[in-house]
Steps between C-alpha positions, in 0.01 A plus 500: 500500500384263775138547400580417137689186608201391709258550211721331240624206708194451722462127437870432545521694827197329650601149394851554633359508854219245472447147384309416183222325693397812697278653231296703750815642660645585158184685394482686831868598479457632147210722608695621803807589294291692247337697782830565678715593197369859460606578856858510372411809294362681803797402715742621232317831469491561875870418540589730210299791643647441845856497363429815299369679807802389702726637227318833525561494878129462575566214737182542704282461191706201389463330837125566507456344155701193596307462828166515321624247243635260760178500703277454194668180380 
């Protein structure tokens, strides 16, 4: 959902935190948001798998997945 909001309201989100005269900053922020948005999908997937493994009482596997994810970001 967050990724969809970023793609749909990209201009609004960027302009909310910058002034109209900073065209270079606005363009850079748009590119950065578009590059960063897909990371929400990976984070969601990793958290879902980790929660599933915890529910199956495979806590060690869950912890290892979360450790790898936290060091990679």
